ROTIGU-61481 format. One record per residue (C-alpha): residue number from 1; residue in one letter; x, y, z. Coordinates in nm, 3 decimals. Example, Ala and Ser with C-alpha at 12.3 -4.5 7.8 and 13.67 -1.06 7.14 Angstrom:
BEGIN
   seq   type         u         v         w
     1      A     1.230    -0.450     0.780
     2      S     1.367    -0.106     0.714
This chain:
BEGIN
   seq   type         u         v         w
     1      M     0.583    -0.894    -2.141
     2      I     0.573    -0.633    -1.861
     3      T     0.309    -0.635    -1.588
     4      L     0.190    -0.296    -1.469
     5      G    -0.020    -0.229    -1.161
     6      F    -0.228     0.087    -1.139
     7      L    -0.288     0.204    -0.780
     8      A    -0.446     0.509    -0.624
     9      H    -0.653     0.658    -0.347
    10      V    -1.024     0.621    -0.437
    11      D    -1.157     0.875    -0.692
    12      A    -0.814     0.978    -0.823
    13      G    -0.911     0.857    -1.172
    14      K    -0.715     0.531    -1.182
    15      T    -0.971     0.320    -1.371
    16      T    -1.032     0.606    -1.614
    17      L    -0.657     0.617    -1.683
    18      C    -0.652     0.240    -1.740
    19      E    -0.945     0.267    -1.984
    20      R    -0.775     0.549    -2.170
    21      I    -0.448     0.355    -2.207
    22      L    -0.628     0.048    -2.338
    23      Y    -0.826     0.263    -2.580
    24      Q    -0.522     0.452    -2.715
    25      A    -0.332     0.123    -2.750
    26      G    -0.615    -0.017    -2.963
    27      A    -0.712    -0.286    -2.704
    28      L    -1.056    -0.127    -2.662
    29      R    -1.279    -0.017    -2.950
    30      R    -1.494     0.208    -2.735
    31      L    -1.393     0.420    -2.437
    32      G    -1.585     0.338    -2.121
    33      R    -1.671     0.578    -1.839
    34      V    -1.692     0.501    -1.465
    35      D    -1.961     0.763    -1.408
    36      A    -2.166     0.619    -1.698
    37      Q    -2.133     0.266    -1.555
    38      S    -1.967     0.151    -1.878
    39      A    -1.607     0.102    -1.770
    40      F    -1.458    -0.206    -1.932
    41      L    -1.248    -0.300    -1.629
    42      D    -1.523    -0.238    -1.371
    43      S    -1.740    -0.513    -1.511
    44      D    -1.902    -0.651    -1.192
    45      P    -2.253    -0.507    -1.135
    46      L    -2.156    -0.398    -0.780
    47      E    -1.857    -0.202    -0.918
    48      R    -2.069    -0.027    -1.176
    49      Q    -2.345     0.050    -0.924
    50      R    -2.105     0.204    -0.675
    51      G    -1.861     0.359    -0.915
    52      I    -1.556     0.209    -0.746
    53      T    -1.318    -0.079    -0.822
    54      I    -1.378    -0.372    -0.588
    55      F    -1.197    -0.659    -0.767
    56      A    -0.861    -0.648    -0.939
    57      S    -0.895    -0.701    -1.314
    58      E    -0.645    -0.754    -1.594
    59      A    -0.610    -0.666    -1.960
    60      G    -0.334    -0.680    -2.218
    61      F    -0.213    -0.419    -2.462
    62      V     0.082    -0.347    -2.690
    63      H     0.256    -0.007    -2.728
    64      R     0.562     0.060    -2.941
    65      D     0.632    -0.315    -2.979
    66      T     0.626    -0.373    -2.602
    67      S     0.362    -0.608    -2.462
    68      F     0.199    -0.519    -2.130
    69      T    -0.047    -0.673    -1.890
    70      L    -0.237    -0.404    -1.702
    71      L    -0.376    -0.474    -1.356
    72      D    -0.639    -0.231    -1.226
    73      T    -0.661    -0.251    -0.846
    74      P    -0.918    -0.127    -0.591
    75      G    -0.855     0.223    -0.454
    76      H    -1.100     0.210    -0.163
    77      V    -0.932     0.126     0.167
    78      D    -1.192    -0.142     0.245
    79      F    -1.061    -0.347    -0.051
    80      S    -0.693    -0.269    -0.008
    81      S    -0.610    -0.636     0.071
    82      E    -0.700    -0.716    -0.293
    83      M    -0.462    -0.441    -0.404
    84      E    -0.180    -0.567    -0.180
    85      R    -0.202    -0.922    -0.320
    86      V    -0.139    -0.786    -0.669
    87      L     0.192    -0.628    -0.569
    88      S     0.377    -0.960    -0.565
    89      V     0.340    -0.999    -0.943
    90      L     0.426    -0.646    -1.065
    91      D     0.721    -0.532    -1.270
    92      C     0.622    -0.173    -1.218
    93      A     0.352     0.032    -1.044
    94      V     0.182     0.347    -1.172
    95      V     0.049     0.551    -0.878
    96      V    -0.226     0.791    -0.985
    97      V    -0.257     1.110    -0.776
    98      S    -0.525     1.374    -0.824
    99      A    -0.367     1.708    -0.907
   100      V    -0.662     1.867    -0.718
   101      E    -0.667     1.671    -0.391
   102      G    -0.300     1.580    -0.389
   103      I    -0.148     1.313    -0.162
   104      Q    -0.422     1.132     0.038
   105      P    -0.370     0.898     0.339
   106      H    -0.415     0.588     0.123
   107      T    -0.160     0.725    -0.125
   108      E     0.094     0.716     0.161
   109      T    -0.006     0.357     0.243
   110      I     0.044     0.259    -0.122
   111      W     0.388     0.424    -0.129
   112      Q     0.496     0.236     0.181
   113      L     0.376    -0.097     0.038
   114      L     0.562    -0.037    -0.285
   115      S     0.875     0.042    -0.086
   116      D     0.829    -0.277     0.116
   117      H     0.795    -0.481    -0.204
   118      N     1.075    -0.292    -0.380
   119      I     0.863    -0.220    -0.689
   120      P     0.974     0.038    -0.949
   121      T     0.724     0.320    -0.948
   122      F     0.590     0.586    -1.190
   123      F     0.350     0.869    -1.095
   124      F     0.072     1.018    -1.298
   125      L    -0.079     1.346    -1.176
   126      N    -0.435     1.332    -1.302
   127      K    -0.717     1.587    -1.343
   128      T    -0.485     1.872    -1.441
   129      D    -0.776     2.015    -1.644
   130      R    -0.994     2.055    -1.332
   131      P    -1.043     2.387    -1.141
   132      G    -0.802     2.400    -0.847
   133      A    -0.546     2.160    -1.003
   134      D    -0.190     2.229    -0.887
   135      P     0.042     1.976    -1.051
   136      A     0.355     2.172    -0.959
   137      G     0.249     2.182    -0.591
   138      V     0.162     1.808    -0.588
   139      L     0.499     1.724    -0.751
   140      A     0.674     1.927    -0.480
   141      S     0.477     1.736    -0.216
   142      L     0.579     1.399    -0.371
   143      K     0.943     1.508    -0.359
   144      A     0.918     1.623     0.001
   145      R     0.706     1.345     0.145
   146      F     0.805     1.042    -0.070
   147      S     1.143     1.093    -0.236
   148      P     1.353     1.372    -0.387
   149      A     1.412     1.124    -0.673
   150      V     1.059     1.193    -0.804
   151      C     1.130     1.364    -1.140
   152      D     0.907     1.534    -1.392
   153      L     0.955     1.351    -1.723
   154      A     0.637     1.476    -1.892
   155      H     0.844     1.653    -2.157
   156      G     1.136     1.411    -2.176
   157      F     1.459     1.419    -1.979
   158      S     1.447     1.754    -1.803
   159      T     1.756     1.915    -1.654
   160      D     1.641     1.802    -1.309
   161      A     1.611     1.437    -1.424
   162      V     1.942     1.437    -1.615
   163      E     2.127     1.583    -1.318
   164      R     1.977     1.323    -1.083
   165      I     2.078     1.041    -1.318
   166      A     2.426     1.188    -1.352
   167      E     2.468     1.210    -0.976
   168      S     2.423     0.832    -0.952
   169      D     2.734     0.756    -1.156
   170      D     3.070     0.936    -1.144
   171      D     3.153     0.855    -1.509
   172      L     2.815     0.983    -1.627
   173      L     2.851     1.299    -1.418
   174      A     3.190     1.371    -1.572
   175      H     3.053     1.299    -1.920
   176      Y     2.754     1.530    -1.854
   177      F     2.979     1.824    -1.765
   178      E     3.204     1.760    -2.064
   179      E     2.963     1.652    -2.342
   180      G     2.616     1.737    -2.212
   181      Y     2.312     1.512    -2.243
   182      Q     2.327     1.221    -2.491
   183      P     2.021     0.986    -2.509
   184      S     2.226     0.675    -2.598
   185      L     2.399     0.695    -2.256
   186      W     2.120     0.825    -2.041
   187      L     1.838     0.585    -2.132
   188      P     2.020     0.272    -1.998
   189      A     2.118     0.465    -1.686
   190      A     1.756     0.575    -1.629
   191      R     1.633     0.217    -1.671
   192      R     1.883     0.101    -1.412
   193      L     1.788     0.374    -1.163
   194      I     1.416     0.305    -1.208
   195      A     1.465    -0.070    -1.156
   196      F     1.653    -0.006    -0.829
   197      R     1.400     0.257    -0.710
   198      R     1.641     0.544    -0.731
   199      L     1.440     0.735    -0.990
   200      F     1.062     0.780    -0.996
   201      P     0.937     0.932    -1.323
   202      C     0.637     1.160    -1.291
   203      F     0.387     1.256    -1.563
   204      C     0.075     1.470    -1.558
   205      G    -0.237     1.519    -1.761
   206      S    -0.603     1.418    -1.782
   207      A    -0.709     1.057    -1.812
   208      L    -1.056     1.177    -1.918
   209      S    -0.935     1.386    -2.212
   210      G    -0.621     1.180    -2.287
   211      Q    -0.387     1.470    -2.227
   212      G    -0.040     1.346    -2.120
   213      V    -0.132     0.980    -2.146
   214      E     0.071     0.911    -2.461
   215      A     0.385     1.049    -2.292
   216      L     0.330     0.808    -2.000
   217      M     0.282     0.512    -2.236
   218      D     0.597     0.604    -2.433
   219      A     0.800     0.618    -2.113
   220      L     0.667     0.285    -1.988
   221      S     0.769     0.128    -2.318
   222      S     1.118     0.278    -2.326
   223      L     1.221     0.275    -1.956
   224      L     1.114    -0.074    -1.844
   225      A     1.307    -0.392    -1.922
   226      P     1.130    -0.727    -1.997
   227      V     1.168    -1.032    -1.770
   228      L     1.430    -1.308    -1.808
   229      E     1.374    -1.674    -1.889
   230      G     1.444    -1.960    -1.650
   231      P     1.283    -2.260    -1.470
   232      L     0.912    -2.240    -1.399
   233      Q     0.827    -1.987    -1.131
   234      A     0.482    -1.837    -1.088
   235      R     0.297    -1.637    -0.827
   236      A    -0.078    -1.660    -0.757
   237      F    -0.231    -1.320    -0.685
   238      R    -0.604    -1.392    -0.716
   239      V    -0.858    -1.672    -0.683
   240      R    -1.204    -1.648    -0.834
   241      Y    -1.497    -1.889    -0.880
   242      D    -1.695    -1.846    -1.201
   243      A    -2.071    -1.882    -1.244
   244      K    -2.029    -2.261    -1.299
   245      G    -1.836    -2.300    -0.974
   246      V    -1.499    -2.355    -1.147
   247      R    -1.208    -2.235    -0.937
   248      W    -0.965    -2.017    -1.128
   249      V    -0.622    -1.925    -0.996
   250      H    -0.478    -1.612    -1.159
   251      L    -0.100    -1.639    -1.199
   252      R     0.191    -1.427    -1.314
   253      I     0.449    -1.650    -1.484
   254      L     0.782    -1.508    -1.355
   255      Q     1.003    -1.763    -1.534
   256      G     0.955    -2.062    -1.764
   257      T     0.627    -2.164    -1.929
   258      L     0.297    -2.323    -1.831
   259      A     0.052    -2.519    -2.048
   260      P    -0.276    -2.709    -2.011
   261      K    -0.233    -3.068    -1.880
   262      Q     0.110    -2.976    -1.742
   263      A     0.195    -3.137    -1.406
   264      V     0.268    -2.899    -1.122
   265      G     0.386    -3.102    -0.824
   266      R     0.115    -3.362    -0.756
   267      E    -0.149    -3.160    -0.942
   268      K    -0.215    -3.091    -1.310
   269      V    -0.338    -2.783    -1.492
   270      H    -0.681    -2.858    -1.639
   271      E    -0.739    -2.546    -1.847
   272      L    -0.544    -2.226    -1.911
   273      R    -0.712    -1.901    -2.007
   274      V    -0.612    -1.538    -2.065
   275      F    -0.845    -1.268    -1.934
   276      Q    -0.923    -0.930    -2.086
   277      G    -1.150    -0.763    -1.827
   278      D    -1.431    -1.010    -1.759
   279      R    -1.381    -1.187    -2.094
   280      S    -1.143    -1.475    -2.144
   281      Q    -1.017    -1.709    -2.412
   282      P    -0.832    -2.044    -2.399
   283      A    -0.454    -2.038    -2.439
   284      S    -0.211    -2.316    -2.528
   285      L     0.084    -2.167    -2.345
   286      A     0.173    -1.897    -2.095
   287      K     0.528    -1.764    -2.113
   288      A     0.750    -1.571    -1.873
   289      G     0.606    -1.232    -1.796
   290      E     0.248    -1.321    -1.889
   291      V    -0.058    -1.328    -1.666
   292      C    -0.300    -1.617    -1.701
   293      A    -0.567    -1.810    -1.511
   294      V    -0.568    -2.185    -1.458
   295      S    -0.807    -2.442    -1.322
   296      G    -0.701    -2.761    -1.147
   297      L    -0.449    -2.617    -0.901
   298      S    -0.521    -2.570    -0.528
   299      L    -0.289    -2.267    -0.495
   300      R    -0.422    -1.994    -0.267
   301      A    -0.377    -1.621    -0.330
   302      G    -0.017    -1.542    -0.237
   303      G     0.097    -1.898    -0.306
   304      A     0.362    -1.980    -0.565
   305      I     0.514    -2.241    -0.792
   306      G     0.887    -2.279    -0.748
   307      L     0.903    -1.999    -0.490
   308      P     0.839    -1.964    -0.116
   309      G     0.506    -1.823    -0.003
   310      L     0.464    -1.454     0.077
   311      P     0.497    -1.317     0.429
   312      Q     0.187    -1.199     0.617
   313      P     0.022    -0.902     0.439
   314      R     0.101    -0.564     0.583
   315      L    -0.262    -0.448     0.565
   316      Q    -0.471    -0.635     0.818
   317      P    -0.843    -0.630     0.899
   318      A    -0.937    -0.404     1.192
   319      L    -1.299    -0.514     1.240
   320      S    -1.496    -0.838     1.278
   321      A    -1.866    -0.916     1.250
   322      E    -2.098    -1.214     1.289
   323      V    -2.275    -1.336     0.976
   324      L    -2.652    -1.358     1.032
   325      Y    -2.852    -1.585     0.803
   326      P    -3.212    -1.723     0.787
   327      D    -3.306    -2.026     1.003
   328      D    -3.413    -2.220     0.696
   329      V    -3.067    -2.201     0.535
   330      A    -2.842    -2.494     0.630
   331      P    -2.540    -2.374     0.835
   332      Q    -2.301    -2.585     0.626
   333      R    -2.428    -2.416     0.310
   334      V    -2.338    -2.077     0.462
   335      A    -2.000    -2.204     0.576
   336      T    -1.924    -2.342     0.227
   337      A    -2.022    -2.013     0.062
   338      F    -1.805    -1.806     0.292
   339      G    -1.529    -2.059     0.252
   340      Q    -1.527    -1.973    -0.119
   341      L    -1.524    -1.602    -0.040
   342      E    -1.231    -1.658     0.197
   343      E    -1.037    -1.831    -0.081
   344      E    -1.094    -1.521    -0.291
   345      D    -1.003    -1.286    -0.006
   346      P    -0.792    -1.474     0.258
   347      L    -0.813    -1.182     0.501
   348      L    -1.183    -1.253     0.556
   349      R    -1.057    -1.521     0.798
   350      V    -1.389    -1.704     0.832
   351      A    -1.444    -1.874     1.168
   352      F    -1.732    -2.124     1.183
   353      D    -1.828    -2.298     1.506
   354      D    -1.961    -2.647     1.429
   355      Q    -2.152    -2.667     1.758
   356      T    -2.323    -2.327     1.774
   357      H    -2.329    -2.276     1.392
   358      R    -2.217    -1.919     1.443
   359      L    -1.993    -1.772     1.175
   360      H    -1.766    -1.470     1.208
   361      I    -1.558    -1.286     0.949
   362      Q    -1.290    -1.017     0.963
   363      L    -1.311    -0.712     0.738
   364      M    -1.142    -0.387     0.646
   365      G    -1.451    -0.163     0.677
   366      K    -1.827    -0.123     0.657
   367      I    -1.838    -0.073     0.279
   368      Q    -1.702    -0.429     0.252
   369      L    -2.003    -0.552     0.451
   370      E    -2.239    -0.371     0.215
   371      V    -2.074    -0.537    -0.082
   372      L    -2.093    -0.882     0.081
   373      S    -2.463    -0.823     0.161
   374      A    -2.526    -0.777    -0.211
   375      Q    -2.275    -1.034    -0.332
   376      V    -2.389    -1.337    -0.128
   377      P    -2.754    -1.344    -0.248
   378      Q    -2.635    -1.284    -0.604
   379      R    -2.387    -1.568    -0.605
   380      F    -2.517    -1.822    -0.351
   381      G    -2.891    -1.763    -0.344
   382      F    -2.959    -1.673     0.020
   383      P    -2.968    -1.343     0.206
   384      V    -2.726    -1.244     0.486
   385      S    -2.690    -0.957     0.726
   386      F    -2.425    -0.882     0.983
   387      G    -2.404    -0.815     1.356
   388      P    -2.232    -0.506     1.502
   389      C    -1.873    -0.452     1.393
   390      R    -1.615    -0.525     1.664
   391      I    -1.249    -0.435     1.689
   392      V    -0.997    -0.701     1.594
   393      Y    -0.721    -0.700     1.853
   394      R    -0.382    -0.869     1.824
   395      E    -0.116    -0.973     2.069
   396      T     0.263    -0.965     2.060
   397      I     0.542    -1.034     2.311
   398      A     0.738    -0.793     2.527
   399      K     1.070    -0.980     2.548
   400      P     1.263    -1.272     2.393
   401      V     1.178    -1.610     2.532
   402      C     1.222    -1.983     2.456
   403      G     0.931    -2.213     2.391
   404      Y     0.932    -2.591     2.404
   405      G     0.689    -2.838     2.255
   406      H     0.716    -3.215     2.312
   407      F     0.450    -3.446     2.170
   408      E     0.493    -3.814     2.256
   409      P     0.181    -4.019     2.306
   410      L     0.228    -4.389     2.240
   411      R     0.383    -4.452     1.896
   412      H     0.415    -4.077     1.818
   413      Y     0.710    -3.843     1.867
   414      A     0.809    -3.488     1.778
   415      E     1.003    -3.225     1.968
   416      V     1.039    -2.853     1.877
   417      H     1.242    -2.577     2.048
   418      F     1.182    -2.216     1.947
   419      Q     1.322    -1.878     2.036
   420      L     1.051    -1.612     2.017
   421      A     1.161    -1.250     1.984
   422      P     0.972    -0.924     1.937
   423      A     0.977    -0.803     1.576
   424      P     0.915    -0.457     1.426
   425      R     0.556    -0.337     1.437
   426      G     0.363    -0.445     1.130
   427      S     0.607    -0.720     1.032
   428      G     0.374    -1.008     1.129
   429      L     0.525    -1.350     1.196
   430      S     0.860    -1.457     1.049
   431      F     1.044    -1.790     1.068
   432      D     1.406    -1.889     1.062
   433      S     1.607    -2.199     1.153
   434      V     1.953    -2.241     1.300
   435      V     1.924    -2.621     1.322
   436      S     2.162    -2.836     1.123
   437      T     2.007    -3.086     0.883
   438      D     2.215    -3.348     1.064
   439      T     2.014    -3.278     1.376
   440      L     1.674    -3.254     1.208
   441      P     1.617    -3.341     0.840
   442      L     1.520    -3.054     0.611
   443      Q     1.180    -3.207     0.535
   444      F     1.081    -3.179     0.903
   445      Q     1.214    -2.825     0.927
   446      R     0.999    -2.726     0.633
   447      L     0.704    -2.898     0.795
   448      I     0.756    -2.695     1.112
   449      R     0.769    -2.375     0.906
   450      T     0.439    -2.470     0.739
   451      H     0.275    -2.523     1.079
   452      V     0.401    -2.187     1.209
   453      F     0.214    -2.006     0.930
   454      E    -0.088    -2.227     0.859
   455      A    -0.316    -2.091     1.133
   456      P    -0.326    -1.795     1.377
   457      H    -0.161    -1.855     1.717
   458      P    -0.387    -1.723     1.998
   459      G    -0.229    -1.500     2.258
   460      V    -0.267    -1.549     2.630
   461      L    -0.442    -1.219     2.718
   462      T    -0.760    -1.230     2.505
   463      G    -0.695    -1.517     2.265
   464      A    -0.627    -1.264     1.984
   465      A    -0.396    -1.369     1.703
   466      L    -0.020    -1.338     1.758
   467      T     0.175    -1.092     1.543
   468      D     0.508    -0.913     1.514
   469      V     0.715    -1.207     1.641
   470      R     1.027    -1.361     1.496
   471      I     1.022    -1.738     1.551
   472      T     1.358    -1.917     1.524
   473      L     1.384    -2.296     1.534
   474      T     1.675    -2.374     1.770
   475      N     1.632    -2.753     1.807
   476      G     1.406    -3.034     1.700
   477      R     1.390    -3.408     1.712
   478      A     1.205    -3.683     1.527
   479      H     1.189    -4.064     1.548
   480      E     1.261    -4.290     1.252
   481      K     0.953    -4.506     1.308
   482      H     0.706    -4.313     1.521
   483      T     0.713    -3.956     1.384
   484      E     0.416    -3.857     1.163
   485      G     0.331    -3.520     1.005
   486      G     0.063    -3.438     1.258
   487      D     0.313    -3.484     1.543
   488      F     0.512    -3.177     1.440
   489      R     0.191    -2.979     1.413
   490      Q     0.118    -3.054     1.776
   491      A     0.474    -2.989     1.888
   492      T     0.492    -2.659     1.696
   493      Y     0.168    -2.519     1.832
   494      R     0.259    -2.621     2.190
   495      A     0.606    -2.472     2.160
   496      V     0.468    -2.132     2.055
   497      R     0.196    -2.146     2.319
   498      Q     0.438    -2.246     2.598
   499      G     0.672    -1.959     2.502
   500      L     0.388    -1.709     2.519
   501      C     0.322    -1.806     2.879
   502      E     0.668    -1.677     2.972
   503      A     0.701    -1.383     2.735
   504      G     0.472    -1.119     2.887
   505      C     0.220    -1.051     2.610
   506      V     0.118    -0.703     2.492
   507      L    -0.229    -0.629     2.358
   508      L    -0.237    -0.436     2.027
   509      E    -0.522    -0.245     1.867
   510      P    -0.560    -0.102     1.513
   511      Y    -0.499     0.265     1.451
   512      Y    -0.621     0.501     1.182
   513      A    -0.408     0.763     1.008
   514      F    -0.643     1.058     0.973
   515      R    -0.660     1.380     0.777
   516      L    -0.920     1.619     0.920
   517      E    -1.011     1.945     0.744
   518      V    -1.247     2.177     0.940
   519      P    -1.345     2.544     0.925
   520      S    -1.110     2.746     1.142
   521      E    -1.389     2.830     1.387
   522      N    -1.430     2.455     1.456
   523      L    -1.059     2.387     1.518
   524      G    -1.085     2.396     1.896
   525      R    -1.373     2.147     1.895
   526      A    -1.177     1.917     1.661
   527      M    -0.862     1.921     1.876
   528      A    -1.061     1.855     2.192
   529      D    -1.234     1.561     2.025
   530      L    -0.902     1.413     1.911
   531      D    -0.758     1.444     2.260
   532      R    -1.061     1.264     2.398
   533      M    -1.024     0.991     2.139
   534      Q    -0.656     0.932     2.240
   535      G    -0.540     1.078     1.911
   536      E    -0.195     1.215     1.839
   537      F    -0.166     1.496     1.582
   538      S     0.073     1.758     1.449
   539      S     0.024     2.134     1.476
   540      P    -0.271     2.254     1.268
   541      E    -0.206     2.399     0.921
   542      Q    -0.412     2.697     0.806
   543      D    -0.531     2.730     0.447
   544      G    -0.757     3.031     0.419
   545      S    -1.074     2.967     0.619
   546      M    -0.994     2.597     0.671
   547      A    -0.762     2.421     0.916
   548      L    -0.594     2.085     0.861
   549      L    -0.506     1.827     1.130
   550      T    -0.320     1.507     1.057
   551      G    -0.221     1.228     1.292
   552      T    -0.323     0.885     1.425
   553      A    -0.593     0.759     1.661
   554      P    -0.735     0.418     1.770
   555      V    -0.997     0.270     1.539
   556      S    -1.210     0.192     1.845
   557      T    -1.250     0.560     1.932
   558      M    -1.261     0.715     1.587
   559      R    -1.452     0.480     1.358
   560      N    -1.786     0.665     1.400
   561      Y    -1.647     1.015     1.411
   562      Q    -1.740     1.099     1.049
   563      R    -2.100     1.170     1.151
   564      D    -1.988     1.414     1.423
   565      V    -1.762     1.603     1.181
   566      I    -2.047     1.646     0.933
   567      S    -2.275     1.763     1.213
   568      Y    -2.061     2.022     1.392
   569      T    -1.908     2.166     1.071
   570      K    -2.250     2.176     0.898
   571      G    -2.116     1.960     0.614
   572      R    -1.804     2.168     0.550
   573      G    -1.560     1.936     0.731
   574      R    -1.385     1.644     0.567
   575      L    -1.242     1.340     0.745
   576      T    -1.024     1.083     0.559
   577      L    -0.918     0.765     0.734
   578      S    -0.678     0.485     0.643
   579      L    -0.548     0.200     0.856
   580      S    -0.195     0.278     0.971
   581      G    -0.124    -0.049     1.161
   582      Y    -0.135    -0.188     1.514
   583      E    -0.003    -0.020     1.827
   584      P    -0.029    -0.096     2.205
   585      C    -0.391    -0.078     2.318
   586      H    -0.484     0.246     2.498
   587      N    -0.730     0.067     2.731
   588      A    -0.578    -0.279     2.751
   589      E    -0.703    -0.367     3.101
   590      E    -1.061    -0.286     3.006
   591      V    -1.045    -0.491     2.685
   592      I    -0.881    -0.789     2.854
   593      A    -1.142    -0.792     3.128
   594      A    -1.428    -0.764     2.878
   595      S    -1.295    -1.051     2.665
   596      G    -1.340    -1.300     2.947
   597      Y    -1.063    -1.512     2.801
   598      D    -0.916    -1.777     3.035
   599      F    -0.588    -1.916     2.914
   600      D    -0.603    -2.220     3.144
   601      S    -0.949    -2.315     3.023
   602      D    -0.862    -2.302     2.652
   603      L    -0.841    -2.675     2.582
   604      Q    -0.825    -2.618     2.203
   605      D    -0.483    -2.450     2.234
   606      P    -0.280    -2.632     2.501
   607      A     0.065    -2.512     2.612
   608      G     0.162    -2.834     2.782
   609      S     0.375    -3.113     2.639
   610      V     0.276    -3.480     2.618
   611      F     0.526    -3.748     2.725
   612      C     0.517    -4.125     2.707
   613      S     0.654    -4.319     3.001
   614      H     0.653    -4.701     3.001
   615      G     0.371    -4.709     2.754
   616      A     0.149    -4.463     2.943
């Protein structure tokens, strides 16, 4: 069983390709259409209404005796966190690129994520039957901007592909010059190169008409190897509540098997089901390579069985908003509803204040708010609206520093020493330990690691969440009688907090990668606007009467610029935005002052240690 993920910039035709593959494989009796609101995989009413994929969905099919699970992922940037969670369970990704629009900003984000996760990748250049399609030009762009190892395999092993495979192995190269191309030798070599991301097969055609799709399916069947057996390992990539309130955890079984009533740690699987779109049926066993859904387990999205949890997602929310709800709706009811939504999308990061009953969420974009506005009444029976969107800032450190946390009230004891060091931008938090198990037992070191990742650590400038820091445990102590689990939570938080006091924090803000196309006569206005918005961009490219600008700019200055572009270009301009990550804030002093955050007054996040002396 091979698990395929289909990924694309919105409107590239990804869901249409998935529908076509399922139809040609015989898994669908009737071919659905996104524009006709009949797509099998876009089964949620909100997806059909908007014509975009919002929730990842799965379906199985068989082609040439190879079994596949297909995962259709959202293409809109506002729902990219759902797409990123799927990556952890893929054997291979198929990136769909429009042969008309070519590489879009979100396509570049997808490519970087696939590189980070080391996922074998195929390309499908779609819409080749449309006016303006330029598959040869898009293929050249993929080679130039992504990798020269992107090879056209639409008509089998071309000379270009064979030469690239031969170059990877001296014996093959010699054999190629002496004997020429022989399939029995080249197919295993191609599989190996694809698995190690040294060859990226590319196909082209039309998902709507079916042109070129069979060639892609044949290649997926012949060039991908199935998974190996072993002890139970599984990764959770999705959590969903059904109409009856049952919590389903969607898993990819990486090794071993899973069955109903099977014990997993201290929990037990209640029911096991296999989904085909929004339909499901009970299953008695899930084997290695298969995707299933189980009830009874408390795993969160990104969690695992028999494996460590995933690092912090690369794509992070850039905006936050307050949830507004009617006075006659109980606050706890709202908090419970959004708690469920947070389990389904952990990056919502719901924050509920028990005293003021105010609730805030984080989000990727305004389309996500529109979906939530429709989703909450539909699922939970009360209306919601949202306050103004605000920028989500983050903090990191400027230099390495040591942090110490000592927690010793009467009959409690835990001590933690950390080294905090700046990490590459976008890497989030990471943890390591150089402490011997003779000094601190492994169970306590694992507990410290859990506390490092279980909640955001507020910075000292604005209280924004800490990121891009490598945390190394350098020492720790426990007491045989007096140490309890909560003691290490306190010592861990205090050690991080104390280190931040000495580290010299840096305020970070989210940036957009932008692609701005304007008529040539509006180029001067566009460049002046980008300068004013603190944007950085490359030299403009001319294409007939249009000019293209690409670069980055702060979300805070550019998030409402779409309206201006439409206005001054009289509808001819086009602005495409995608989150590119966090960088130092361009107006840090202003933001820090406006936040009103006082480190010394934050009693919820103390930096001090607690000692016990003579019982006091």
